[in-house]
VOSE-665084 format. One line per 8 residues: number of its first residue (from 1); for each residue x, y, z of N, C-alpha, C. Coordinates in steps of 0.2 Angstrom, whole numbers, plus 5000, padded with zeros to 4 digits. Each point is the difference from the previous one (the first is absolute). Last residue first. Example, Ala and Ser with C-alpha at 12.3 -4.5 7.8 and 13.67 -1.06 7.14 Angstrom:
<rs>
2 = 5064,4989,5035,5004,5006,5001,4996,5005,5003  5002,4972,5000,4996,5006,5000,5004,5006,5000
</rs>
This chain:
<rs>
372 = 4869,4647,5168,4996,5006,4998,5003,5003,4994  5001,4974,5005,5004,5005,5001,4996,5007,4997  4992,4977,4999,5000,5002,5007,5004,5006,5001  4999,4990,4978,4993,5002,5002,5000,5003,5007  5018,4988,4988,5001,5007,5002,4993,5004,5002  5002,4977,4992,5005,5000,5006,5000,5008,5002  4988,4995,4980,4997,4997,5006,5004,5001,5006  5009,5006,4980,4995,5005,5002,4996,4997,5006
364 = 5017,4986,4991,5003,5006,5003,4994,5005,5002  4994,4981,4988,5002,4998,5007,5003,5006,5003  4992,5002,4978,4995,4999,5005,5002,4999,5007  5016,5002,4983,4997,5006,5001,4994,4999,5005  5011,4981,4992,5004,5004,5004,4997,5006,5002  4989,4987,4985,5000,4997,5007,5004,5004,5005  5000,5006,4977,4994,5001,5003,4999,4998,5007  5020,4996,4987,4999,5007,5003,4993,5001,5003
356 = 5018,4981,4995,4993,5000,5001,4997,5006,5003  5022,4998,4991,4998,4994,4998,4992,4999,5001  5012,5020,5007,5000,4999,4993,4997,4994,4997  5004,5005,5023,4996,5005,4998,4999,5000,4993  5015,4984,5010,4992,4999,5002,4996,5005,4997  5024,4991,4996,4997,5007,4998,4993,4999,5001  5012,4981,5005,5003,5005,5004,4997,5007,4998  4984,4982,4993,5007,4998,5002,5002,5006,5004
348 = 4974,4989,4996,5005,5006,5000,5007,4998,5002  4979,4987,5001,5001,5001,4993,5005,5006,4999  4987,5001,5023,5000,4994,4995,5002,5002,4993  5006,5012,5024,4996,5001,4994,5001,4995,4995  5002,5005,5028,5003,4996,4994,4995,5001,4994  5005,5013,5026,4996,4999,4994,5004,4996,4995  5001,5007,5028,5003,4997,4994,4995,4998,4995  5003,5018,5023,4996,4996,4996,5004,4998,4994
340 = 5002,5011,5026,5004,4998,4994,4995,4995,4996  5000,5018,5023,4996,4998,4994,5005,4998,4994  5006,4998,5027,4999,5005,4995,4996,4997,4994  5009,4989,5020,4995,5005,5002,4999,5005,4995  5015,4982,4997,4994,4997,5002,4994,5005,5002  5024,4998,4986,4995,5006,5002,4993,4998,5003  5018,4985,4992,5004,5004,5004,4995,5006,5002  4991,4983,4986,5002,4997,5007,5004,5005,5004
332 = 4994,5007,4978,4994,4999,5004,5001,4997,5007  5018,5001,4985,4998,5007,5002,4994,5000,5004  5007,4980,4990,5004,5002,5005,4999,5007,5003  4988,4992,4981,4998,4996,5006,5004,5002,5006  5006,5009,4980,4994,5003,5002,4997,4997,5006  5019,4991,4989,5002,5007,5004,4993,5003,5002  5000,4981,4986,5001,4998,5007,5001,5006,5004  4999,4998,4975,4994,5003,5004,5001,4999,5007
324 = 5018,5000,4979,4998,4996,5006,4995,5004,5004  5003,5002,4972,5002,5003,5007,4997,4996,5006  4996,4996,4976,5006,4996,5003,5002,5003,5007  4974,5000,4989,5006,5004,5000,5006,4995,5003  4975,4997,4996,5005,4997,4995,5007,5003,5000  4981,5008,5013,5000,4993,5001,5005,4996,4996  5002,5026,5009,4997,4996,4995,5001,4993,5001  4998,5020,5019,5004,4995,4996,4996,4998,4994
316 = 5000,5020,5021,4997,4997,4994,5005,4996,4996  4995,5013,5026,5005,4997,4996,4996,4996,4994  4996,5020,5020,4997,4995,4996,5005,4998,4995  4998,5014,5025,5004,4998,4994,4996,4995,4997  4999,5022,5020,4997,4993,4997,5004,4998,4993  5008,5014,5023,4999,5001,4993,4998,4993,4997  5004,5004,5023,4994,5003,4998,4999,5001,4993  5020,4992,5012,4995,4995,5000,4993,5003,4998
308 = 5026,5008,4992,4994,5002,5005,4995,4995,5000  5025,4993,4993,4994,5003,4997,4994,5001,5005  5021,4989,5004,5001,5007,5001,4994,5004,4997  5003,4976,4999,4998,5002,5006,5001,5007,5002  5006,4990,4979,4993,5001,5000,4998,5002,5008  5022,4994,4989,4999,5007,5003,4992,5001,5001  5011,4980,4991,5004,5001,5006,4998,5007,5003  4990,4993,4979,4997,4997,5006,5004,5001,5006
300 = 5008,5008,4979,4995,5004,5004,4997,4997,5005  5025,4996,4990,4994,4998,4999,4995,5004,5005  5023,5005,4989,4997,5002,5006,4993,4998,5000  5013,4994,4982,5005,5000,5005,4998,5002,5007  4985,4987,4980,5002,5007,5003,5005,4999,5005  4998,4984,4978,4997,5001,5007,5002,5006,5003  5008,4990,4979,4994,5004,4999,4996,5002,5007  5022,4989,4995,4995,4995,4998,4993,5004,5000
292 = 5021,5011,5006,5000,4997,4993,4995,4996,4998  4994,5018,5019,5005,4995,4999,5000,4997,4993  4991,5025,5006,4999,4993,4999,5006,4996,5000  4998,5024,5001,4996,4998,5005,4999,4993,5000  5012,5011,4983,5004,5001,5007,4996,4997,5005  4990,5002,4979,5005,4994,5000,5004,5000,5007  4984,5017,4996,4997,4994,5002,5005,4994,5000  5007,5022,4994,4999,4999,5007,4997,4994,5002
284 = 5004,5004,4977,5006,4999,5004,4999,4999,5007  4981,5006,4987,5002,4993,4999,5007,4998,5003  4992,5022,5000,4996,4996,5005,5002,4993,4999  5011,5012,4984,5001,5003,5007,4996,4996,5005  5009,4999,4973,4998,4995,5006,5001,5003,5007  4993,5012,4975,5005,5000,5005,4999,4995,5006  4985,4994,4979,5002,5007,5002,5006,4999,5005  4986,4982,4991,5007,5001,4997,5002,5007,5001
276 = 4978,4991,5007,5006,4996,5003,5007,5001,4997  4978,5010,4994,5000,5001,5007,5007,4997,5003  4994,4997,4977,5002,5007,5001,5001,5001,5008  4991,4979,4993,5007,5001,4998,5002,5007,5002  4978,4995,5005,5005,4996,5004,5007,5001,4998  4983,5009,4986,5000,5003,5006,5005,4997,5005  4996,4989,4980,5004,5006,4999,5001,5004,5006  4986,4981,5001,5007,4998,5000,5004,5006,4998
268 = 4977,5003,5000,5002,4999,5007,5008,4998,5000  4988,5005,4979,5000,5006,5004,5004,4998,5007  4996,4987,4978,5005,5000,5005,5001,5006,5004  4976,4991,4990,5006,5001,4997,5006,4999,5005  4976,5001,5004,5001,4994,4996,5007,5000,4996  4986,5010,5024,5005,5001,4994,5000,4994,4996  4985,5002,5019,5002,5007,4999,5004,5001,4993  4994,4979,5010,4993,5003,5000,5001,5007,4998
260 = 5019,4986,5004,4997,4999,4993,4993,5003,4999  5019,4999,5018,4997,5006,4998,4996,4999,4993  5012,4982,5010,4997,5003,5006,4996,5006,4998  5012,4988,4983,4994,4997,5002,4997,5003,5006  5021,5008,4993,4995,5002,4995,4993,4997,5001  5018,4994,5014,4998,5007,5001,4995,5002,4995  5011,4979,4999,4995,5000,5004,4997,5007,5002  5020,4995,4986,4994,5000,4997,4993,5000,5004
252 = 5027,5003,5003,4994,5001,5004,4994,5001,4996  5021,4994,4990,5001,4997,5007,4994,5001,5004  5001,5009,4978,5001,4993,5000,5000,4997,5007  4998,5024,4997,4994,4996,4997,5000,4993,5000  5019,5013,5007,4994,5000,5005,4994,4997,4997  5018,5001,4986,5002,4996,5005,4994,5000,5005  5000,5015,4982,4998,4993,4998,5001,4995,5006  5007,5022,5004,4993,5000,4999,4998,4993,4998
244 = 5024,5004,5002,4996,5000,5006,4992,4999,4999  5020,5002,4984,4996,4994,5000,4995,5000,5006  5016,5018,4996,4994,5000,4996,4996,4994,4999  5017,4999,5020,4999,5006,4996,4993,5000,4996  5012,4984,5016,4998,4998,4993,4998,5006,4996  5006,5003,5023,5006,4998,4996,4998,4998,4993  4984,5007,5016,5003,5005,4997,5006,4998,4996  4988,4984,5012,4995,5003,4995,5004,5006,4997
236 = 5012,4988,5017,4999,4997,4993,4996,5003,4995  5001,5008,5023,5006,5002,4995,5000,4997,4994  4985,4999,5020,4998,5001,4994,5005,5002,4995  5005,4996,5024,4995,4995,4997,4998,5000,4993  5024,5010,5007,4993,5001,5003,4995,4995,4996  5027,4995,5004,4995,5003,4996,4994,5001,5003  5019,4987,5009,5001,5008,5000,4995,5004,4996  4999,4975,5000,4998,5003,5007,5002,5008,5000
228 = 5004,4982,4982,4995,5006,4999,4998,5003,5007  5015,4982,4999,5002,5004,4995,4996,5006,4999  4995,4983,5016,5006,5004,5002,5002,5005,4995  4982,4985,4994,4998,5005,5005,5006,5004,5003  5004,4983,4985,4997,5005,4996,4998,5005,5005  5009,4981,5009,5005,5004,4996,4997,5006,4997  4986,4984,5011,5004,5004,5005,5005,5005,4996  4988,4985,4987,4996,5005,5002,5003,5005,5005
220 = 5011,4980,4993,5000,5005,4995,4996,5006,5001  5001,4981,5015,5006,5004,5000,5000,5006,4995  4977,4990,5010,5005,4998,4996,5006,5005,5000  4984,4996,5021,5000,5005,4994,5006,4997,4996  4982,4988,5019,5007,5001,4998,5000,5005,4993  4983,4997,5021,4999,5000,4993,5007,5002,4997  4998,4996,5023,4994,4997,4998,4999,5000,4992  5018,5012,5011,5001,4993,5001,4994,4996,4997
212 = 5000,5023,4999,5005,4997,4995,5001,4993,5001  4985,5012,5015,4998,5000,4993,5005,4997,4995  4999,5004,5025,5001,4993,4997,4998,5000,4992  4999,5019,5015,5007,4998,5000,5000,4993,4996  4982,5020,4995,5001,4994,5004,5007,4997,5000  4991,5026,4999,5002,4995,4995,5002,4993,5004  4980,5017,5008,5007,4999,5000,5003,4995,4995  4977,5015,4997,5003,4994,5004,5007,5000,5000
204 = 4988,5019,4989,4998,4999,5006,5003,4994,5004  5001,5011,4976,5005,5001,5005,4998,4999,5007  4982,5005,4980,5007,4997,5000,5003,5002,5006  4972,4998,4994,5006,5004,5003,5007,4996,4999  4974,4999,4992,5006,4996,4998,5007,5003,5002  4983,5016,5006,4998,4995,4994,5007,4996,4998  4989,5015,5022,5006,4997,4997,4998,4995,4995  4989,5022,5014,4998,4994,4996,5006,4998,4996
196 = 4993,5016,5023,5004,4998,4995,4998,4994,4997  4990,5023,5015,5000,4993,4998,5005,4998,4995  5000,5021,5011,4993,4998,5002,4999,4992,4999  5022,5018,5003,4998,4994,4996,4993,4998,5003  5015,5018,5008,4998,5002,4993,4997,4994,4997  5011,4999,5022,4994,5004,5000,4997,5002,4993  5021,4987,5004,4993,4996,5001,4994,5005,5000  5025,5000,4991,4995,5005,5001,4994,4997,5001
188 = 5019,4986,4999,5003,5007,5002,4995,5005,5001  4993,4978,4994,5004,5000,5006,5003,5007,5002  4989,4998,4980,4995,5000,5005,5003,4999,5007  5013,4999,4980,4998,5007,5001,4995,5000,5006  5008,4979,4993,5006,5004,5003,4997,5007,5001  4985,4986,4990,5001,4998,5007,5006,5004,5003  4996,5003,4977,4994,5003,5004,5001,4998,5007  5016,4992,4985,5001,5007,5002,4994,5003,5003
180 = 4998,4978,4992,5006,5000,5005,5001,5007,5003  4985,4997,4982,4997,4997,5007,5005,5000,5005  5007,5006,4978,4995,5005,5003,4997,4998,5007  5013,4985,4986,5004,5005,5004,4996,5005,5003  4984,4984,4993,5007,4998,4999,5004,5005,5004  4978,5011,4998,5001,4994,4997,5008,4999,5000  4981,5016,5015,5007,4999,4997,5000,4993,4997  4984,5021,5012,4999,4993,4997,5007,4999,4996
172 = 4989,5017,5021,5006,4998,4996,4999,4993,4997  4984,5021,5010,5000,4993,4999,5006,4999,4996  4999,5022,5015,4999,4997,4994,4999,4993,5001  5001,5028,5012,5001,4992,5000,4998,4997,4994  5004,5023,4999,5001,4999,5008,5001,4993,5001  5006,5015,4977,4996,4994,5003,5001,4999,5007  5010,5016,4983,4996,5002,5005,4995,4995,5003  5019,5001,4983,4994,4999,4998,4994,5002,5005
164 = 5023,5001,5005,4999,5005,4995,4993,4999,4997  5007,4985,5017,5000,5007,5003,4998,5005,4994  5004,4977,4994,4993,5001,5004,5000,5007,5003  5020,4994,4989,4994,5001,4995,4994,5001,5004  5018,4996,5013,5001,5006,4997,4994,5001,4995  5002,4979,5009,4997,5005,5005,5001,5007,4998  5008,4983,4986,4993,4999,5001,4997,5005,5005  5023,4999,4998,4998,5003,4994,4992,4999,5000
156 = 5012,4989,5017,5000,5008,5001,4997,5003,4994  5004,4977,4998,4994,5002,5005,5000,5007,5001  5017,4992,4986,4994,4998,4997,4994,5003,5005  5022,5002,5008,4999,5004,4994,4993,4999,4997  5007,4986,5017,4998,5006,5003,4999,5005,4994  5009,4979,4994,4993,4999,5002,4997,5007,5003  5023,5000,4996,4996,4999,4993,4993,5000,5002  5014,4999,5018,5000,5007,4997,4996,5000,4994
148 = 5005,4979,5009,4995,5004,5005,4999,5007,4997  5016,4986,4989,4993,4998,4999,4995,5003,5004  5023,5010,4989,4998,4997,5007,4992,4998,5000  5011,5011,4982,5002,4993,5000,4998,4997,5006  4987,5022,4990,5006,4998,5004,5001,4992,4999  4989,5014,4980,4999,4998,5007,5006,4998,5004  4995,5017,4978,5004,4995,5002,4998,4998,5008  4981,5010,4983,5006,5002,5003,5005,4994,5002
140 = 4978,5006,4984,5004,4994,5001,5007,5002,5003  4972,5010,4998,5007,5001,5000,5004,4994,5001  4976,4996,4990,5003,5004,5006,5007,5001,4999  4986,4987,4985,5001,5007,4998,5003,5004,5006  5003,4974,5002,4995,5003,4996,5002,5007,4998  5013,4992,5021,4996,4996,4995,4996,5005,4996  5013,5007,5018,5005,4996,4997,4997,4996,4995  4984,5008,5019,5007,5004,4998,5004,4994,4997
132 = 4975,4996,4996,5004,5000,5006,5007,5004,4998  4976,5004,4989,5006,4997,4999,5005,5000,5005  4972,5002,5004,5007,5004,4998,5005,4995,4998  4972,5005,5004,5004,4995,4998,5007,5004,4999  4975,5004,5014,5006,5003,4997,5005,4994,4998  4972,5008,5006,5005,4994,4999,5006,5004,4997  4975,5005,5015,5006,5002,4996,5005,4995,4999  4975,4991,5003,5005,5004,5005,5006,5002,4995
124 = 4982,4987,4992,4997,5001,5006,5005,5004,5005  5004,4993,4976,4993,5002,5000,4997,5002,5007  5022,4992,4992,5000,5007,5001,4992,5002,5000  5008,4977,4996,5003,5002,5007,4999,5008,5001  4993,4990,4979,4996,4997,5005,5003,5003,5007  5012,5007,4980,4993,5002,5000,4996,4998,5006  5023,4992,4997,4999,5007,5002,4993,5003,5000  5009,4978,4994,4998,5000,5007,4998,5008,5001
116 = 5011,4990,4980,4993,4997,5001,4997,5001,5006  5022,5009,4995,4995,5003,4995,4993,4997,5001  5023,4999,5011,4994,5000,5004,4994,5002,4995  5023,5000,4993,4998,4993,5001,4993,4999,5004  5012,5021,4996,4996,4998,4994,4997,4993,5001  5016,5011,5015,4992,5002,5001,4996,4997,4995  5023,4987,5004,4998,5007,5000,4993,5001,5000  5022,4981,5004,4994,5002,4998,4999,5007,4999
108 = 5019,4985,5009,4999,5001,4992,4994,5002,4998  4998,4992,5024,5007,5001,4997,4999,5000,4992  4978,5006,5012,5005,4996,5002,5006,5001,4996  4980,5019,5008,5001,4994,4995,5006,4996,5003  4981,5016,5013,5008,4999,4999,5001,4994,4996  4978,5018,5006,5003,4994,4997,5007,5000,4999  4980,5012,5017,5006,5001,4996,5003,4993,4998  4975,5013,5009,5004,4994,4999,5006,5001,4996
100 = 4983,5017,5017,5003,4998,4993,5004,4993,5000  4978,5009,5016,5008,4999,5000,5002,4997,4993  4978,5016,5000,5002,4993,5002,5008,5000,5001  4987,5019,4991,5000,5000,5008,5002,4993,5002  4998,5006,4977,5005,5004,5003,5001,4999,5007  4984,4991,4982,5004,4996,5004,5005,5003,5004  4985,5011,4983,4996,4996,5004,5004,4995,5005  5011,5015,4984,4996,5004,5006,4996,4995,5004
92 = 5021,4990,4987,4994,5003,4998,4997,5003,5006  5024,4990,4993,4997,5003,5006,4994,5004,4998  5023,4985,4992,4993,4999,4999,4996,5003,5006  5027,5000,4989,4995,5002,5005,4993,5000,4997  5028,4992,4996,4993,5000,4997,4995,5002,5006  5029,5004,4997,4994,4998,5004,4993,5001,4995  5030,4999,5004,4995,5001,4995,4993,4997,5002  5022,5011,5013,4996,4994,5000,4994,5001,4995
84 = 5026,5013,5005,4993,5000,4999,4997,4993,4999  5024,5015,5009,4997,4994,4998,4992,5002,4999  5018,5014,5010,4998,5001,4993,4997,4994,4996  5006,5001,5024,5006,4999,4996,4998,5000,4992  4979,4996,5015,5006,5002,5002,5005,4999,4995  4976,5001,4991,5002,4998,5007,5007,5003,5001  4977,5004,4982,5007,5001,5002,5001,4997,5007  4983,4992,4980,5000,5003,5007,5007,5000,5002
76 = 4987,4999,4975,5006,4998,5004,5000,5004,5007  4978,4992,4984,5005,5005,5001,5006,4997,5004  4973,4996,4988,5007,4997,5000,5005,5006,5002  4971,4994,5002,5006,5004,4999,5006,4997,5001  4973,4992,4994,5005,5000,5004,5006,5005,4998  4972,4988,4995,5005,5005,5000,5006,5000,5005  4987,4978,4990,5000,5005,5005,5005,5006,4999  5000,4980,4986,4994,5005,4998,4999,5005,5006
68 = 5021,4983,4988,4997,5002,5007,4995,5006,4999  5014,4989,4983,4993,4997,5001,4997,5002,5007  5022,5007,4992,4995,5003,4995,4993,4997,5002  5023,4996,5010,4994,5003,5004,4995,5003,4995  5020,4989,4992,4997,4995,5005,4994,5003,5003  5012,5014,4985,4996,4994,4996,4997,4995,5005  5014,5017,5009,4994,5003,4997,4995,4995,4997  5022,4994,5007,4996,5000,5005,4993,5003,4998
60 = 5017,5000,4984,4998,4993,5002,4995,5000,5006  5010,5020,4994,4995,4998,4995,4998,4993,5001  5016,5008,5014,4994,5004,5001,4995,4998,4995  5021,4991,4998,4997,4997,5006,4993,5003,5001  5014,5009,4983,4997,4994,4998,4997,4996,5006  5011,5020,5005,4994,5002,4996,4997,4993,4997  5021,4998,5012,4994,5002,5004,4994,5002,4997  5016,4983,4987,5001,5007,5003,4994,5001,5005
52 = 5012,4979,4982,4995,5002,5005,5002,5008,5002  5011,4978,4987,4996,5005,4997,4994,5003,5005  5026,4991,5004,4994,4998,5002,4995,5006,4997  5022,5003,4995,4999,4993,4999,4993,4998,5002  5005,5024,4989,5000,4997,5007,4999,4992,4999  5010,5012,4979,4994,5001,5004,5001,4996,5006  5021,5011,4987,4996,4994,5000,4994,5001,5004  5019,5015,4996,4993,5002,4997,4996,4994,5000
44 = 5023,5001,5008,4995,5003,5005,4994,5001,4997  5019,4981,4993,4997,5006,4998,4995,5003,5005  5021,4983,5004,4993,5000,5001,4997,5007,4998  5024,4985,4995,4997,5007,5000,4992,4999,5001  5023,4983,5005,4993,5001,4998,4997,5007,5001  5022,4993,5007,4999,4996,4993,4993,5001,4997  5007,5009,5021,5005,5003,4996,5000,4997,4993  4985,4994,5018,4998,5006,4997,5005,5002,4995
36 = 5004,4981,5014,4996,4999,4994,4998,5006,4996  5012,5002,5021,5004,4997,4995,4996,4999,4993  4988,5008,5019,5004,5005,4997,5005,4997,4995  4986,4985,5011,4997,5004,4996,5004,5006,4997  5009,4986,5017,4999,4996,4993,4997,5004,4995  5003,5010,5021,5006,4999,4997,5000,4996,4994  4980,5003,5014,5002,5006,4995,5007,4999,4997  4987,4986,5016,5001,4998,4993,5003,5006,4996
28 = 4996,5002,5024,5004,4994,4999,5001,4998,4993  4986,5019,5006,5007,5001,5002,5005,4994,4998  4976,4999,4997,5003,5005,4996,5008,5000,5001  4982,4988,5012,5005,4996,4996,5004,5005,4996  4981,5006,5013,5005,4998,5005,5006,4996,4996  4980,5008,4989,5004,5006,5002,5006,4997,5004  4981,4990,4986,5006,4997,5003,5005,5005,5002  4977,5001,4989,5000,4999,5007,5006,4997,5003
20 = 4994,5007,4977,4998,4993,5002,5001,4998,5007  5005,5022,4992,4993,4999,4998,4998,4993,5002  5022,5008,5003,4995,5002,5005,4993,4998,4999  5018,4995,4985,5000,4996,5005,4995,5002,5006  5002,5013,4980,4997,4994,4999,5000,4995,5006  5010,5021,5002,4993,5001,5000,4997,4993,4998  5023,5002,4999,4998,5001,5007,4992,5000,5000  5010,5000,4979,5000,4993,5003,4998,5000,5008
12 = 5001,5021,4987,4995,4995,4998,5000,4993,5003  5017,5016,5005,4994,5002,5003,4994,4995,4998  5021,4998,4990,5000,4998,5007,4994,5001,5003  5003,5009,4979,4998,4993,5000,5001,4997,5007  5005,5023,4998,4993,4999,4999,4998,4992,4999  5023,5006,5003,4996,5001,5006,4993,4999,4999  5014,4998,4981,5001,4994,5005,4996,5002,5006  5000,5017,4984,4996,4994,4998,5001,4994,5005
4 = 5013,5019,5004,4993,5001,5001,4995,4995,4998  5023,4998,4995,4999,5000,5007,4993,5001,5002  5007,5004,4978,4999,4992,5001,4999,4999,5008  5003,5022,4993,4994,4998,4997,4999,4992,5002
</rs>
């Protein structure tokens, strides 16, 4: 009986370490943990450290979408390896003949964050919003530690999703990581993309060699970075457990302001919390794709010459964003014989679509007027 209890307790600790995204530390720290367990009994009836579940995430998403007036459906679209991609579909009879638009959210996001855009963007063409593989309500598989293979997992999941939904061609609109993956997809499957809209895209410029020399980093920050480097980006949110919801509200009060026209309570912060304390799958892949300072290991600007010249690109930035908009100018210079348009939305930060939703929606609709 004692041995069974010890084995159960060992499993509890393994799960806790996995939850905070520290799987690669399990073997190295287990000797210490095993010794500690001989002196501490962890009862298996204790509730989950993070107060979340798949059902709670679904409920939080439903609350985010309750202000959307257009009819839509929600479903899991099956792809390979028993994985599924959670999808919202807007497809009224009056717009079925038009090229559909597909929304790809950014790191740590989900379909609910498009709440202020779905009605407007679905009025003139079919609209699909999906949770990327490893995020939101989509499957959260283990990604390859090889950055090329991990990127391929993301891209191929989008292509498998397209095949299952029966879309021939599409307008791809991606924010942050979604913009990076939109270009990676278009490079691999150019015939499927009619137009790309990149919203504050992540991962395009190369990491400058002089960054550290120009901006010295204090030793204590370097030490902290080294200490936390084995962990996934959102491990801290899981580590604080039941304090997580309050932490999101405290650290990101701006999200409440961004959606103030729709919600007066903590709907948005609760959704963001439940999105980001589930199993760190896409999050772990993103960590492997980034350098410690947040720059992409495989910068997309290095591959823009592989993108078919006939694919038009629109790049949208917020005037108050900290994202370097120079990449847009570089892309325009690299593609002199292709359509590249750069739009800056005044008063918007990185989350352009939420900061200035009316201007954002109007700009996107105008851009897509030329697409059948």
